[in-house]
Structures are given as structure tokens and as C-alpha cells.
ZADO-459846 format. One record per residue (C-alpha): residue number from 0; residue in three letters; x, y, z. Coordinates in nm, 2 decimals. Each point is the difference from the previous one (the first is absolute). Layout:
# residues N
> NUM; Ala; X; Y; Z
...
END
This chain:
# residues 280
> 0; Met; 3.83; -0.93; 11.34
> 1; Gln; 0.05; -0.15; -0.33
> 2; Val; -0.27; 0.04; -0.24
> 3; Ile; -0.09; -0.33; -0.25
> 4; Ile; -0.16; 0.07; -0.30
> 5; Gln; -0.11; -0.28; -0.24
> 6; Pro; 0.05; -0.13; -0.24
> 7; Arg; 0.31; 0.22; 0.01
> 8; Asp; 0.19; -0.16; 0.31
> 9; Gly; -0.14; -0.37; -0.03
> 10; Ile; 0.08; -0.27; 0.24
> 11; Glu; 0.34; 0.06; 0.13
> 12; Pro; -0.06; 0.16; 0.31
> 13; Phe; -0.21; -0.23; 0.14
> 14; Leu; 0.25; -0.27; -0.11
> 15; Glu; 0.35; 0.26; 0.18
> 16; Gly; -0.22; 0.02; 0.28
> 17; Ile; -0.10; -0.32; 0.05
> 18; Arg; 0.39; -0.11; -0.03
> 19; Gln; 0.12; 0.28; 0.26
> 20; Ala; -0.25; -0.18; 0.24
> 21; Glu; 0.21; -0.10; 0.32
> 22; Glu; -0.25; -0.11; 0.25
> 23; Ser; -0.37; 0.07; -0.17
> 24; Val; -0.21; 0.04; -0.27
> 25; Glu; -0.39; 0.05; 0.08
> 26; Val; -0.19; 0.04; -0.33
> 27; Ile; -0.40; 0.02; -0.10
> 28; Leu; -0.08; -0.19; -0.32
> 29; Tyr; -0.32; 0.03; -0.20
> 30; Arg; 0.16; -0.11; -0.33
> 31; Leu; 0.33; -0.09; -0.07
> 32; Asp; 0.10; -0.15; -0.31
> 33; Arg; 0.36; 0.11; -0.04
> 34; Leu; 0.21; -0.35; 0.10
> 35; Glu; 0.33; 0.23; 0.01
> 36; Ile; -0.21; 0.13; 0.33
> 37; Glu; -0.11; -0.30; 0.10
> 38; Gln; 0.33; -0.14; -0.04
> 39; Glu; 0.17; 0.28; 0.22
> 40; Leu; -0.22; -0.11; 0.31
> 41; Val; 0.08; -0.35; -0.01
> 42; Phe; 0.35; 0.07; -0.02
> 43; Ala; 0.04; 0.27; 0.28
> 44; Ala; -0.20; -0.30; 0.19
> 45; Ala; 0.22; -0.21; -0.06
> 46; Arg; 0.30; 0.22; 0.13
> 47; Gly; -0.17; 0.00; 0.34
> 48; Val; -0.20; 0.38; -0.07
> 49; His; -0.33; -0.01; 0.12
> 50; Val; -0.25; 0.01; -0.26
> 51; His; -0.41; 0.03; 0.08
> 52; Ala; -0.23; 0.04; -0.27
> 53; Leu; -0.30; 0.11; 0.09
> 54; Val; -0.26; -0.10; -0.30
> 55; Thr; -0.34; 0.06; -0.13
> 56; Tyr; -0.29; -0.23; 0.13
> 57; Thr; -0.19; 0.12; -0.28
> 58; Asn; 0.08; 0.06; -0.37
> 59; Lys; -0.30; -0.06; -0.26
> 60; Glu; 0.28; 0.01; -0.33
> 61; Asp; 0.30; -0.17; 0.14
> 62; Leu; -0.12; -0.22; 0.29
> 63; Lys; 0.11; -0.33; -0.12
> 64; Glu; 0.38; 0.19; -0.09
> 65; Ile; 0.01; 0.14; 0.37
> 66; Arg; -0.07; -0.35; 0.15
> 67; Lys; 0.28; -0.12; -0.21
> 68; Leu; 0.22; 0.26; 0.10
> 69; Glu; -0.05; -0.04; 0.38
> 70; Arg; 0.09; -0.33; -0.03
> 71; Arg; 0.29; 0.03; -0.18
> 72; Leu; 0.14; 0.24; 0.23
> 73; Ala; -0.12; -0.19; 0.29
> 74; Glu; 0.19; -0.35; -0.09
> 75; Arg; 0.28; 0.23; -0.06
> 76; Gly; 0.06; 0.16; 0.34
> 77; Val; -0.24; 0.34; -0.02
> 78; Lys; -0.23; 0.06; 0.28
> 79; Val; -0.36; 0.05; -0.16
> 80; Thr; -0.27; 0.12; 0.16
> 81; Arg; -0.33; 0.06; -0.17
> 82; Thr; -0.20; 0.34; 0.06
> 83; Ala; -0.32; -0.04; 0.20
> 84; Glu; -0.34; 0.00; -0.20
> 85; Asp; -0.15; 0.29; 0.22
> 86; Leu; 0.00; 0.24; -0.29
> 87; Val; -0.09; -0.01; -0.33
> 88; Arg; 0.37; -0.01; -0.14
> 89; Tyr; 0.33; 0.07; 0.09
> 90; His; 0.17; 0.17; -0.26
> 91; Thr; 0.34; 0.14; 0.18
> 92; Lys; 0.33; 0.02; -0.21
> 93; Met; 0.28; 0.05; 0.23
> 94; Met; 0.32; -0.17; 0.13
> 95; Ile; 0.24; 0.08; 0.30
> 96; Ile; 0.37; -0.08; 0.00
> 97; Asp; 0.17; -0.08; 0.33
> 98; Arg; -0.25; 0.29; 0.12
> 99; Arg; 0.22; 0.23; -0.09
> 100; Met; -0.11; 0.05; -0.38
> 101; Leu; -0.38; 0.04; -0.10
> 102; Tyr; -0.15; -0.08; -0.33
> 103; Leu; -0.34; 0.17; -0.06
> 104; Leu; -0.12; -0.07; -0.33
> 105; Thr; -0.34; 0.08; -0.25
> 106; Phe; 0.10; -0.36; -0.23
> 107; Asn; 0.05; -0.35; 0.08
> 108; Phe; 0.27; -0.20; -0.08
> 109; Thr; -0.14; -0.09; -0.32
> 110; Phe; 0.16; 0.02; -0.43
> 111; Leu; -0.34; 0.22; -0.05
> 112; Asp; 0.01; 0.21; 0.32
> 113; Ile; 0.43; 0.03; -0.06
> 114; His; 0.05; 0.04; -0.31
> 115; His; -0.32; 0.10; -0.23
> 116; Ser; -0.17; 0.23; 0.25
> 117; Arg; 0.05; 0.37; 0.16
> 118; Ser; 0.07; -0.12; 0.38
> 119; Phe; 0.17; 0.17; 0.30
> 120; Gly; 0.17; -0.06; 0.29
> 121; Val; 0.27; 0.12; 0.23
> 122; Ile; 0.27; -0.13; 0.22
> 123; Thr; 0.06; 0.20; 0.34
> 124; Asp; 0.22; -0.10; 0.33
> 125; Lys; -0.23; 0.31; 0.19
> 126; His; -0.03; -0.18; 0.37
> 127; Asn; -0.37; 0.10; 0.02
> 128; Leu; -0.12; -0.12; -0.32
> 129; Ile; 0.20; -0.34; 0.09
> 130; Ala; -0.13; -0.04; 0.32
> 131; Glu; -0.42; 0.09; -0.13
> 132; Ala; 0.10; -0.25; -0.25
> 133; Val; 0.09; -0.29; 0.23
> 134; Arg; -0.28; 0.05; 0.25
> 135; Leu; -0.23; 0.00; -0.34
> 136; Phe; 0.16; -0.35; -0.10
> 137; Glu; 0.00; -0.16; 0.35
> 138; Ala; -0.41; 0.14; 0.02
> 139; Asp; -0.08; -0.17; -0.31
> 140; Val; 0.20; -0.30; 0.09
> 141; Asn; -0.19; -0.07; 0.32
> 142; Gly; -0.34; 0.07; -0.16
> 143; Gln; -0.06; 0.34; 0.18
> 144; Ser; -0.02; 0.26; -0.31
> 145; Asn; -0.24; 0.18; 0.15
> 146; Arg; 0.22; 0.10; 0.28
> 147; Val; 0.27; 0.18; -0.18
> 148; Glu; 0.10; 0.34; 0.10
> 149; Ala; 0.15; 0.20; -0.26
> 150; Glu; 0.13; 0.39; -0.02
> 151; His; 0.20; -0.01; -0.30
> 152; Phe; -0.17; -0.25; -0.24
> 153; Val; -0.32; 0.03; -0.18
> 154; Ile; -0.19; -0.35; 0.06
> 155; Ser; -0.33; -0.17; -0.09
> 156; Pro; -0.18; -0.03; 0.15
> 157; Val; 0.13; 0.17; 0.36
> 158; Asn; 0.02; 0.34; -0.12
> 159; Ser; 0.05; 0.03; -0.38
> 160; Arg; -0.33; 0.19; -0.08
> 161; Arg; 0.07; 0.26; 0.25
> 162; Lys; 0.36; 0.08; -0.10
> 163; Leu; -0.08; -0.01; -0.35
> 164; Ser; -0.24; 0.22; 0.02
> 165; Glu; 0.19; 0.24; 0.22
> 166; Phe; 0.28; 0.00; -0.27
> 167; Ile; -0.22; 0.07; -0.30
> 168; Leu; -0.19; 0.30; 0.20
> 169; Gly; 0.34; 0.17; 0.10
> 170; Ala; 0.10; 0.04; -0.40
> 171; Lys; 0.02; 0.42; -0.02
> 172; Lys; 0.11; -0.03; -0.38
> 173; Gln; 0.03; -0.39; -0.16
> 174; Leu; -0.07; -0.34; 0.04
> 175; Leu; 0.16; -0.25; -0.25
> 176; Ile; -0.17; -0.35; 0.03
> 177; Tyr; 0.13; -0.33; -0.14
> 178; Asp; -0.33; -0.23; 0.05
> 179; Gly; -0.17; -0.27; -0.24
> 180; Lys; -0.27; -0.06; 0.24
> 181; Leu; -0.12; 0.34; 0.14
> 182; Thr; -0.37; -0.08; 0.08
> 183; Asp; -0.11; 0.09; 0.38
> 184; Ser; -0.25; 0.24; -0.05
> 185; Arg; 0.11; 0.22; 0.32
> 186; Met; 0.36; 0.03; -0.11
> 187; Ile; -0.11; 0.10; -0.36
> 188; Lys; -0.22; 0.26; 0.19
> 189; Leu; 0.28; 0.14; 0.17
> 190; Leu; 0.22; 0.03; -0.32
> 191; Glu; -0.30; 0.19; -0.12
> 192; Ser; -0.01; 0.23; 0.28
> 193; Gln; 0.36; 0.08; -0.03
> 194; Ala; -0.01; 0.07; -0.40
> 195; Glu; -0.27; 0.23; 0.07
> 196; Ala; 0.21; 0.15; 0.28
> 197; Gly; 0.26; 0.09; -0.29
> 198; Val; 0.28; -0.33; 0.05
> 199; Glu; 0.08; -0.12; -0.29
> 200; Ile; -0.07; -0.40; -0.01
> 201; Lys; 0.13; -0.24; -0.28
> 202; Val; -0.05; -0.38; 0.00
> 203; Ile; 0.20; -0.24; -0.17
> 204; Gly; -0.20; -0.34; -0.01
> 205; Ala; -0.43; -0.01; 0.01
> 206; Met; -0.31; 0.14; 0.23
> 207; Ser; -0.29; -0.13; -0.01
> 208; Arg; -0.19; 0.26; -0.06
> 209; Thr; 0.05; 0.39; -0.19
> 210; Ala; 0.16; 0.19; 0.28
> 211; Leu; -0.07; 0.45; -0.03
> 212; Gly; 0.38; 0.11; -0.06
> 213; Val; 0.20; -0.32; 0.02
> 214; Glu; 0.18; -0.06; -0.31
> 215; Val; -0.02; -0.38; -0.06
> 216; Arg; 0.24; -0.19; -0.27
> 217; Ala; 0.12; -0.38; -0.02
> 218; Met; 0.34; -0.10; 0.04
> 219; Pro; 0.20; -0.04; -0.29
> 220; Leu; 0.19; -0.28; -0.18
> 221; Ile; 0.04; -0.25; 0.32
> 222; Arg; -0.23; -0.13; 0.29
> 223; Leu; -0.07; 0.24; 0.29
> 224; His; 0.03; -0.17; 0.39
> 225; Ala; 0.10; 0.37; 0.18
> 226; Gln; -0.19; 0.14; 0.24
> 227; Ala; 0.12; 0.30; 0.08
> 228; Ile; -0.09; 0.38; 0.10
> 229; Ile; 0.27; 0.33; -0.03
> 230; Arg; -0.17; 0.25; 0.14
> 231; Asp; 0.15; 0.36; -0.07
> 232; Gly; 0.34; -0.13; -0.08
> 233; Arg; 0.10; -0.06; 0.34
> 234; Glu; -0.15; -0.32; 0.15
> 235; Ala; -0.12; -0.36; -0.18
> 236; Phe; -0.21; -0.25; 0.13
> 237; Phe; 0.05; -0.33; -0.18
> 238; Gly; -0.13; -0.35; 0.10
> 239; Ser; -0.17; -0.32; -0.07
> 240; Gln; -0.36; 0.14; 0.03
> 241; Ser; -0.17; 0.21; -0.26
> 242; Leu; -0.32; 0.24; 0.08
> 243; Arg; -0.22; -0.28; 0.01
> 244; Lys; -0.24; -0.08; 0.27
> 245; Val; 0.11; -0.38; 0.04
> 246; Glu; 0.41; 0.11; 0.04
> 247; Leu; -0.08; 0.27; 0.20
> 248; Asp; -0.26; -0.17; 0.24
> 249; Gln; -0.01; -0.37; -0.05
> 250; Arg; 0.39; -0.11; -0.09
> 251; Arg; 0.35; 0.00; 0.16
> 252; Glu; 0.14; 0.27; -0.21
> 253; Val; 0.34; 0.17; 0.11
> 254; Gly; 0.16; 0.36; -0.14
> 255; Leu; 0.18; 0.29; 0.12
> 256; Ile; -0.05; 0.37; 0.00
> 257; Thr; 0.36; 0.14; -0.04
> 258; Ser; 0.15; 0.36; -0.06
> 259; Asp; 0.34; -0.16; -0.08
> 260; Ala; 0.13; 0.25; -0.25
> 261; Gly; 0.16; -0.24; -0.17
> 262; Ala; -0.26; -0.21; -0.08
> 263; Val; -0.27; 0.24; -0.08
> 264; Arg; 0.22; 0.13; -0.26
> 265; Ser; 0.04; -0.36; -0.10
> 266; Phe; -0.37; -0.07; -0.01
> 267; Lys; -0.09; 0.35; -0.15
> 268; Val; 0.24; -0.04; -0.34
> 269; Ile; -0.13; -0.33; -0.05
> 270; Phe; -0.39; 0.15; -0.01
> 271; Glu; 0.10; 0.29; -0.23
> 272; Met; 0.23; -0.25; -0.25
> 273; Asp; -0.30; -0.25; 0.01
> 274; Trp; -0.27; 0.29; -0.01
> 275; Gly; 0.21; 0.17; -0.32
> 276; Asp; 0.04; -0.35; -0.18
> 277; Ile; -0.42; 0.00; 0.03
> 278; Ile; 0.00; 0.34; -0.17
> 279; Asn; 0.23; -0.07; -0.29
END
């Protein structure tokens, strides 16, 4: 599992992945303003790769630009499908190359998210995760958002509240959280109960109210666009969903809980660096 840390790693991992595609590129787009990525998708289609872009049906900030992107891609050989309108918003960040490499991200393909924000992602070739990503992609292409079955992914609104509640309650010593929109009252109560039980809880971001025993500090220097929870230094959740009611219960959001030692260590090191920068 290869970890992507932004703004450290930039767009090269994505350009390289698309260039290596031989059969297919399946990508979910909520925002894209990096011309290089758009061009590589078009170049891949031109050399015979089946490129399929699943594009959000709504984006209140950039809807006109998204519709222009759809037209440009479709005119240049990319298959474009618009997400169904059954959920409040489709906010997933995912790309599958040749159904053998999965890119799962907390950020969009934009200059702001990639170059000026703390964001995370991973690249993995694990067959079970790729198979699950393909099923999710196909379900959303076919407008069957509520028929998704997921063993490994944290998917809103299907299972994210349950999985993330269990993840928080499973902490024995420590929870390190990146979240700029931590507002769900039930999740905050879980954090308070864990703090009362002696679990150390640190949040980089913002919460809607003070929670006893939970220390909250703002992200220093750069914008925060990561949603992640590191549990006891051994497991980590990262995904497109914040601990916010609409993102848990009404939107399509996707994340992953992993015990990959390298990935967990990388996320923890970055958290500690950001937390240290705040202190200094």
C-alpha cells in the first residue's frame, strides 16, 4: 500500500497511473481543475484504453465547470456517466486502473486540494479492495447506490455510521483525528465517553462544541482537507466523509479502515508533525 500525502506528493502519482493503463481507467469526479490529469485521461482514451468517468450530478460551487468538463471529456472519447439523484451529493474520490490498481483519496483533483491542503490517499493492488471498488463504481453507474455491499470500505450512507462508531469505541489508548467539520452529536458523545474512559483524544480541525477531554486545534499554515482517525497507533481510517450527519447519512462518501503498518505510521507521523507545528 503506497501512501499519498498532500501537498507533498502532488499530481505525479495520478499521471503515472493513467499513463500505465492498458485496458481501463474508471474514475469518479467531483472536482477537477488540473489540466494535466484531464489531458492524460483523454490521451489514454485516444490510445484505446476504455476511460469511464462517473461525474457528480450536483456541485453547487462548480456545477457549470463540471458540465463543461463532461462535454470536453465526452467529445474526446471518454465515456461519461452522471451519478443518480437519489442521494444529496456524490462526494467519492476514487480511481481504478486496469482493475488492478486502486487510488482511494480524501481530496479532489484540484490545485487547491493537491498543492495547498493537507490531504491523504493510498494506492493499493489488494484484490479484495479492488473488487469492492469495482462493485461500488458499477452500482453508482447503474443508479443502485443503496444496494452496495461492503466488507472493507466505509461507505455513506450504507455503513459509515456503524463502522466509524465501532472504530471510535474500539480505541484503548489514543485517537488522533483530522476533521474540519466534526459536528455530529452522536459521534461527539462517543468521543466524550472514550475520553472519560481514559483515551487520549486530539483533533486537528474544528468541532461544533467543546467536548470534555477532547483537545482541538486548528490546522496550521495550510488548508485542511483530510478526514482521518488513527487508533492506538495501529489502525487508521481515512476517507471523504467527515464526522458530520449529512456526510454519514445522506451523501455518497467512501473511506477505508486499514491496519497496514506503513500507511498507519505515515499518517501518524504527519499528524504528529502538524500537531507539533501548532505548538511551535
